[in-house]
Backbone as a chain_set.jsonl record, in Angstrom:
{"seq": "QVQLVESGGGLVQPGGSLRLSCAASGGIFSIYTMVWYRQAPGKQRELVATITSGGSANYADSVKGRFTISRDNAKNTMYLQMNSLKPEDTAVYYCNADTKRGDYWGQGTQVTVSS", "coords": {"N": [[2.969, 2.68, 14.3], [4.941, 0.766, 11.971], [7.052, -1.952, 12.454], [9.854, -3.599, 11.145], [11.768, -6.493, 10.641], [14.444, -7.996, 9.202], [15.776, -11.221, 8.342], [17.905, -14.094, 7.797], [19.969, -13.757, 5.991], [23.363, -14.286, 4.782], [26.434, -16.047, 4.022], [26.929, -17.587, 0.946], [27.646, -20.011, -1.6], [28.119, -19.483, -5.171], [25.305, -20.391, -7.126], [23.95, -21.455, -5.017], [21.352, -21.328, -2.451], [19.22, -19.169, -0.544], [16.87, -18.217, 1.963], [15.209, -15.364, 2.742], [13.633, -13.636, 5.425], [11.089, -11.391, 6.508], [9.88, -10.03, 9.231], [7.017, -8.544, 10.513], [5.6, -6.108, 12.708], [3.053, -4.282, 14.447], [0.737, -1.941, 12.944], [-1.281, -3.007, 10.132], [-0.542, -5.682, 8.707], [-1.565, -7.293, 6.658], [-2.802, -5.709, 4.716], [-0.915, -4.251, 3.381], [1.125, -3.447, 0.575], [4.122, -5.099, 0.048], [7.686, -4.925, -0.176], [10.835, -5.978, -1.417], [14.043, -4.656, -1.391], [17.43, -4.093, -2.516], [20.852, -3.227, -1.903], [23.966, -2.824, -3.168], [27.479, -2.392, -2.452], [28.601, 0.818, -3.387], [26.601, 1.148, -5.255], [23.314, 2.196, -6.344], [20.228, 1.864, -4.506], [18.175, -0.883, -5.291], [15.122, -2.038, -6.549], [13.859, -5.198, -5.893], [11.709, -7.085, -5.706], [8.132, -7.105, -5.512], [5.102, -7.52, -3.634], [1.651, -7.639, -3.53], [-1.176, -6.948, -1.338], [-2.973, -8.917, -2.001], [-1.353, -10.918, -2.929], [-0.176, -10.769, -5.429], [2.672, -10.809, -7.424], [5.68, -9.132, -8.484], [8.778, -8.804, -10.264], [12.195, -7.729, -10.485], [13.985, -7.712, -13.568], [16.497, -8.842, -13.343], [16.353, -10.812, -11.421], [14.261, -12.42, -12.026], [12.715, -15.535, -12.359], [14.547, -16.766, -10.726], [14.252, -15.857, -8.093], [11.697, -15.879, -5.581], [9.029, -14.184, -4.259], [6.98, -14.09, -1.385], [4.233, -14.177, 0.964], [2.983, -14.567, 4.293], [0.237, -13.899, 5.735], [-0.97, -14.624, 8.117], [1.159, -15.001, 9.775], [2.351, -12.564, 9.745], [4.548, -12.082, 8.038], [6.92, -11.714, 5.434], [8.598, -13.251, 2.694], [11.601, -14.024, 0.87], [12.608, -16.187, -1.375], [15.588, -17.233, -2.615], [17.176, -18.555, -5.252], [19.696, -20.246, -7.233], [21.873, -18.464, -6.893], [23.97, -15.679, -7.659], [27.202, -14.065, -7.833], [26.731, -11.322, -8.298], [24.392, -10.887, -6.942], [25.085, -10.19, -4.439], [24.559, -8.119, -1.723], [23.103, -5.775, 0.62], [20.006, -6.62, 1.796], [16.811, -5.244, 1.995], [13.721, -4.905, 3.662], [10.541, -3.521, 2.967], [7.608, -1.728, 3.783], [4.725, -0.551, 2.331], [2.659, 1.782, 3.32], [-0.343, 3.584, 4.296], [0.511, 5.795, 5.751], [3.07, 6.206, 4.947], [6.364, 4.923, 4.0], [7.967, 2.135, 5.548], [10.926, 0.701, 6.896], [13.131, -2.088, 7.264], [16.132, -3.113, 9.045], [17.944, -4.298, 7.397], [19.613, -7.11, 5.868], [22.574, -8.894, 5.319], [23.604, -10.351, 2.317], [25.883, -12.445, 0.893], [27.443, -13.689, -1.894], [29.727, -15.878, -2.85], [32.568, -17.729, -3.949]], "CA": [[4.025, 2.505, 13.336], [5.271, -0.583, 11.572], [8.428, -2.371, 12.669], [10.227, -4.672, 10.238], [13.041, -7.116, 10.972], [14.883, -8.983, 8.227], [16.682, -12.26, 8.791], [18.161, -15.142, 6.831], [21.127, -13.502, 5.16], [24.573, -15.007, 5.103], [27.391, -16.342, 2.958], [26.544, -18.76, 0.168], [28.395, -20.168, -2.839], [27.332, -19.326, -6.398], [24.414, -21.504, -7.383], [23.259, -21.837, -3.805], [20.054, -20.747, -2.138], [18.918, -18.602, 0.76], [15.534, -17.677, 2.148], [15.123, -14.223, 3.629], [12.353, -13.389, 6.069], [10.817, -10.052, 7.016], [8.833, -10.121, 10.239], [6.392, -7.246, 10.743], [4.748, -5.9, 13.862], [2.378, -3.005, 14.352], [-0.019, -1.746, 11.721], [-2.106, -4.111, 9.64], [0.343, -6.24, 7.697], [-2.269, -7.954, 5.566], [-3.275, -4.77, 3.704], [0.197, -3.503, 2.801], [2.065, -3.933, -0.423], [5.441, -5.294, 0.632], [8.731, -4.799, -1.182], [12.238, -6.241, -1.142], [15.067, -3.882, -2.069], [18.793, -4.436, -2.168], [21.844, -2.216, -2.212], [25.335, -3.302, -3.181], [28.434, -1.304, -2.226], [28.851, 1.691, -4.507], [25.484, 1.164, -6.181], [22.044, 2.691, -5.838], [19.264, 0.878, -4.057], [17.474, -1.513, -6.399], [13.926, -2.802, -6.245], [14.03, -6.6, -6.232], [10.426, -7.739, -5.902], [6.996, -6.578, -4.768], [3.951, -8.396, -3.493], [0.493, -6.893, -3.065], [-1.936, -7.571, -0.258], [-3.608, -10.103, -2.543], [-0.374, -11.919, -3.295], [0.336, -10.595, -6.785], [4.104, -10.546, -7.338], [6.448, -8.611, -9.606], [10.203, -8.986, -10.044], [13.183, -7.132, -11.356], [14.433, -8.637, -14.603], [17.734, -9.486, -12.94], [16.093, -11.927, -10.515], [13.099, -13.164, -12.492], [12.992, -16.937, -12.589], [15.434, -17.277, -9.686], [13.744, -15.456, -6.787], [10.263, -15.95, -5.373], [8.534, -13.435, -3.117], [5.736, -14.624, -0.855], [3.865, -13.634, 2.268], [2.087, -15.332, 5.132], [-0.419, -12.865, 6.526], [-1.241, -15.151, 9.447], [2.396, -14.871, 10.546], [2.877, -11.207, 9.541], [5.898, -12.297, 7.538], [7.191, -11.785, 4.011], [9.764, -14.067, 2.413], [12.234, -13.989, -0.438], [13.363, -17.39, -1.67], [16.6, -16.898, -3.599], [17.83, -19.734, -5.8], [20.681, -20.01, -8.291], [22.472, -17.18, -6.55], [25.133, -15.227, -8.405], [27.964, -13.051, -7.093], [26.119, -10.016, -8.442], [23.301, -10.766, -5.989], [25.635, -9.733, -3.169], [24.013, -6.824, -1.341], [22.246, -5.737, 1.791], [18.618, -6.732, 1.385], [15.934, -4.489, 2.88], [12.281, -5.094, 3.622], [9.813, -2.259, 2.962], [6.149, -1.782, 3.839], [4.087, 0.617, 1.729], [1.456, 2.002, 4.112], [-1.032, 4.855, 4.126], [1.254, 6.849, 6.422], [4.413, 6.256, 4.418], [7.162, 3.713, 3.907], [8.72, 1.676, 6.703], [12.08, -0.078, 6.478], [13.889, -2.879, 8.203], [17.538, -2.753, 9.216], [18.701, -4.94, 6.346], [20.365, -8.327, 6.133], [23.637, -9.019, 4.326], [23.724, -11.556, 1.502], [27.152, -12.486, 0.187], [27.552, -14.849, -2.774], [31.146, -15.947, -3.173], [33.183, -19.044, -3.903]], "C": [[4.261, 1.025, 13.08], [6.748, -0.819, 11.849], [8.711, -3.603, 11.816], [11.606, -5.182, 10.61], [13.346, -8.184, 9.945], [15.788, -10.02, 8.887], [16.914, -13.234, 7.642], [19.342, -14.916, 5.917], [22.328, -14.306, 5.614], [25.454, -15.166, 3.893], [26.988, -17.63, 2.263], [27.383, -18.807, -1.102], [27.515, -19.892, -4.051], [26.546, -20.59, -6.711], [23.62, -21.958, -6.186], [21.968, -21.075, -3.601], [20.041, -20.179, -0.731], [17.46, -18.204, 0.782], [15.578, -16.564, 3.174], [13.719, -14.106, 4.192], [12.282, -11.943, 6.516], [9.624, -10.162, 7.945], [8.323, -8.727, 10.57], [5.606, -7.252, 12.039], [4.193, -4.485, 13.816], [1.653, -2.873, 13.024], [-0.89, -2.945, 11.391], [-1.38, -4.703, 8.445], [-0.409, -6.695, 6.452], [-2.723, -7.008, 4.459], [-2.149, -4.053, 2.971], [0.8, -4.223, 1.606], [3.45, -3.984, 0.22], [6.485, -5.391, -0.474], [10.063, -5.26, -0.61], [13.093, -5.334, -2.019], [16.429, -4.475, -1.737], [19.721, -3.301, -2.582], [23.233, -2.821, -2.069], [26.273, -2.131, -2.949], [28.682, -0.502, -3.497], [27.733, 1.781, -5.517], [24.248, 1.745, -5.518], [21.158, 1.542, -5.381], [18.409, 0.407, -5.226], [16.242, -2.239, -5.888], [14.1, -4.224, -6.755], [12.7, -7.251, -6.579], [9.374, -7.048, -5.057], [5.922, -7.644, -4.661], [2.807, -7.59, -2.89], [-0.19, -7.622, -1.923], [-2.622, -8.846, -0.713], [-2.655, -11.171, -3.027], [0.152, -11.833, -4.714], [1.782, -10.113, -6.734], [4.663, -9.973, -8.629], [7.919, -8.649, -9.242], [11.031, -8.122, -10.971], [13.654, -8.171, -12.364], [15.657, -9.44, -14.161], [17.517, -10.71, -12.048], [14.942, -12.807, -10.971], [13.492, -14.592, -12.844], [13.887, -17.569, -11.554], [14.909, -17.006, -8.28], [12.232, -15.595, -6.755], [9.903, -15.177, -4.113], [7.206, -14.041, -2.675], [5.432, -13.95, 0.481], [2.926, -14.585, 2.972], [1.435, -14.332, 6.075], [-0.745, -13.339, 7.942], [-0.034, -15.024, 10.361], [3.005, -13.48, 10.448], [4.313, -11.243, 9.016], [5.908, -12.345, 6.015], [8.497, -12.539, 3.81], [10.329, -13.745, 1.032], [13.083, -15.24, -0.578], [14.297, -17.089, -2.829], [17.327, -18.169, -4.006], [18.811, -19.328, -6.885], [21.402, -18.693, -8.095], [23.759, -16.939, -7.319], [25.911, -14.222, -7.573], [27.352, -11.66, -7.183], [24.867, -9.827, -7.592], [23.781, -10.279, -4.627], [25.172, -8.314, -2.876], [23.44, -6.929, 0.061], [20.807, -5.709, 1.299], [17.721, -6.107, 2.444], [14.472, -4.818, 2.605], [11.602, -3.731, 3.727], [8.318, -2.527, 2.984], [5.587, -0.474, 3.322], [2.734, 0.799, 2.416], [0.861, 3.37, 3.813], [-0.234, 6.021, 4.688], [2.714, 6.927, 5.979], [5.091, 4.905, 4.39], [7.875, 3.418, 5.22], [9.763, 0.68, 6.236], [12.621, -0.922, 7.613], [15.34, -2.437, 8.224], [18.432, -3.34, 8.138], [19.388, -6.21, 6.814], [21.339, -8.555, 4.982], [23.574, -10.37, 3.639], [25.026, -11.458, 0.727], [27.241, -13.79, -0.586], [28.985, -14.892, -3.285], [31.623, -17.384, -3.083], [34.377, -19.082, -2.97]], "O": [[3.847, 0.16, 13.851], [7.592, 0.014, 11.518], [7.908, -4.535, 11.77], [12.515, -4.391, 10.866], [12.61, -9.162, 9.819], [16.477, -9.728, 9.864], [16.204, -13.202, 6.637], [19.69, -15.802, 5.137], [22.32, -14.924, 6.679], [25.256, -14.512, 2.869], [26.736, -18.644, 2.914], [27.785, -17.767, -1.623], [26.296, -20.047, -3.977], [27.05, -21.706, -6.58], [22.703, -22.768, -6.323], [21.543, -20.289, -4.447], [20.757, -20.648, 0.154], [16.878, -17.89, -0.257], [15.938, -16.784, 4.33], [12.738, -14.433, 3.523], [13.298, -11.34, 6.862], [8.493, -10.362, 7.5], [9.11, -7.83, 10.874], [5.021, -8.265, 12.424], [4.794, -3.594, 13.217], [1.93, -3.618, 12.085], [-1.194, -3.777, 12.246], [-1.582, -4.274, 7.309], [0.058, -6.503, 5.329], [-3.006, -7.467, 3.352], [-2.412, -3.312, 2.024], [0.966, -5.443, 1.616], [3.888, -3.024, 0.855], [6.203, -5.878, -1.569], [10.386, -4.97, 0.542], [12.895, -5.254, -3.232], [16.566, -5.258, -0.797], [19.416, -2.523, -3.485], [23.624, -3.27, -0.991], [25.907, -0.987, -3.22], [28.942, -1.071, -4.557], [27.894, 2.433, -6.549], [24.143, 1.783, -4.292], [21.318, 0.401, -5.814], [17.974, 1.211, -6.051], [16.312, -2.973, -4.902], [14.449, -4.432, -7.917], [12.572, -7.896, -7.62], [9.682, -6.473, -4.013], [5.84, -8.552, -5.488], [2.975, -6.937, -1.86], [0.161, -8.752, -1.582], [-2.835, -9.758, 0.086], [-3.091, -12.224, -3.49], [0.86, -12.734, -5.162], [2.083, -9.118, -6.073], [4.188, -10.282, -9.722], [8.28, -8.541, -8.07], [10.626, -7.82, -12.094], [13.716, -9.362, -12.059], [15.826, -10.591, -14.565], [18.405, -11.554, -11.934], [14.677, -13.84, -10.357], [14.48, -14.823, -13.541], [13.986, -18.794, -11.498], [15.096, -17.822, -7.377], [11.565, -15.447, -7.779], [10.405, -15.474, -3.03], [6.402, -14.456, -3.508], [6.27, -13.247, 1.045], [2.168, -15.317, 2.336], [2.017, -13.961, 7.094], [-0.791, -12.529, 8.867], [-0.18, -14.947, 11.581], [4.072, -13.238, 11.012], [5.18, -10.515, 9.501], [5.027, -12.935, 5.389], [9.394, -12.476, 4.651], [9.621, -13.259, 0.15], [14.151, -15.345, 0.026], [13.842, -16.728, -3.914], [18.015, -18.787, -3.193], [18.765, -18.208, -7.394], [21.527, -17.899, -9.027], [24.528, -17.861, -7.593], [25.337, -13.586, -6.689], [27.446, -10.889, -6.227], [24.332, -8.721, -7.526], [22.965, -9.986, -3.753], [25.37, -7.411, -3.688], [23.307, -8.019, 0.617], [20.44, -4.867, 0.479], [17.848, -6.396, 3.634], [14.057, -4.984, 1.458], [12.043, -2.878, 4.498], [7.821, -3.424, 2.302], [5.935, 0.596, 3.821], [1.782, 0.069, 2.136], [1.486, 4.205, 3.159], [-0.299, 7.127, 4.15], [3.505, 7.649, 6.587], [4.489, 3.879, 4.708], [8.327, 4.329, 5.914], [9.529, -0.09, 5.305], [12.576, -0.525, 8.777], [15.731, -1.509, 7.517], [19.575, -2.911, 7.989], [19.704, -6.369, 7.993], [20.974, -8.426, 3.813], [23.498, -11.409, 4.296], [25.245, -10.497, -0.011], [27.13, -14.87, -0.007], [29.398, -14.035, -4.066], [31.149, -18.16, -2.254], [35.009, -20.127, -2.819]]}, "num_chains": 1, "name": "protein.A"}
């Protein structure tokens, strides 16, 4: 099985930046498409960004131009660099691994954007 642990969340002012990390263990990280999701209180879970095993990235329109997804296969880690943060970015952010045997999820990390 794959284990995923998110880190890097916290409280930041509007316009600020955070970098989230997702550390993976087990499985073969380098072959998985990896995904960041987020879920705000009272809202459905939203796909934020994806990155393929080859490093091809896609983004939700709401974060395009502000967020950057990346991965370091040597470190079994995926990142989400979040710039120009807005209050509407406030959510729990979850890491997901799309594997042959199904999806695996981290525990989530809270991001709060507030003045």
